[in-house]
DRENTITOR-244261 format. One line per 10 residues: number of its first residue (from 1); their letters; for each residue x, y, z negated of C-alpha. Coordinates in steps of 0.1 Angstrom, whole numbers, m for minus. Last residue first. Example, Ala and Ser with C-alpha at 12.3 -4.5 7.8 and 13.67 -1.06 7.14 Angstrom:
2
2 = sa = 137:m11:m71; 123:m45:m78;
//
This chain:
74
74 = srkralggat = 922:944:m854; 934:935:m889; 926:959:m916; 952:965:m942; 944:962:m978; 953:994:m999; 918:1007:m1001; 907:981:m1025; 935:989:m1050; 925:1025:m1051;
64 = gfrrsfkeir = 942:1053:m1032; 979:1058:m1028; 987:1093:m1038; 955:1100:m1059; 957:1066:m1076; 993:1071:m1085; 986:1105:m1100; 957:1091:m1119; 979:1062:m1132; 1007:1086:m1142;
54 = gatdifkqeg = 983:1109:m1162; 1010:1126:m1182; 1018:1097:m1204; 992:1069:m1202; 995:1048:m1234; 977:1016:m1235; 978:998:m1268; 970:961:m1265; 964:945:m1300; 972:909:m1304;
44 = tffphcgaci = 995:917:m1333; 1024:897:m1321; 1024:907:m1285; 1015:943:m1293; 1046:948:m1314; 1037:964:m1348; 1046:939:m1375; 1069:919:m1352; 1092:951:m1349; 1094:983:m1330;
34 = giqldkrtsr = 1117:1013:m1333; 1146:999:m1352; 1166:1011:m1382; 1194:991:m1395; 1208:995:m1429; 1243:980:m1430; 1259:960:m1401; 1276:925:m1403; 1241:912:m1411; 1221:895:m1440;
24 = thyvkgcacs = 1184:899:m1445; 1157:922:m1460; 1129:934:m1437; 1110:966:m1441; 1078:976:m1423; 1072:1014:m1421; 1060:1016:m1386; 1093:1031:m1373; 1110:998:m1386; 1136:995:m1413;
14 = ittanynphi = 1160:966:m1414; 1177:961:m1448; 1211:947:m1454; 1229:921:m1475; 1264:917:m1463; 1280:893:m1437; 1318:899:m1434; 1330:890:m1399; 1351:859:m1394; 1388:859:m1384;
4 = nerm = 1403:866:m1418; 1418:831:m1424; 1427:806:m1397; 1414:770:m1404;
//
């Protein structure tokens, strides 16, 4: 086999924004992530709904409610 073609794997820590820390091996050192299995809604079973700047209300005002969107046939 050829030598010096494979990357070097080193022990590293992966830190999440929620504070959870994972220890693993990687080609990179000390990774920081924004969301992990400890805080992701799919894995926790909690559904967090964040409506930034009232986007749903803005959509409802522009286009009406879901019942008002149906076309009437004549």
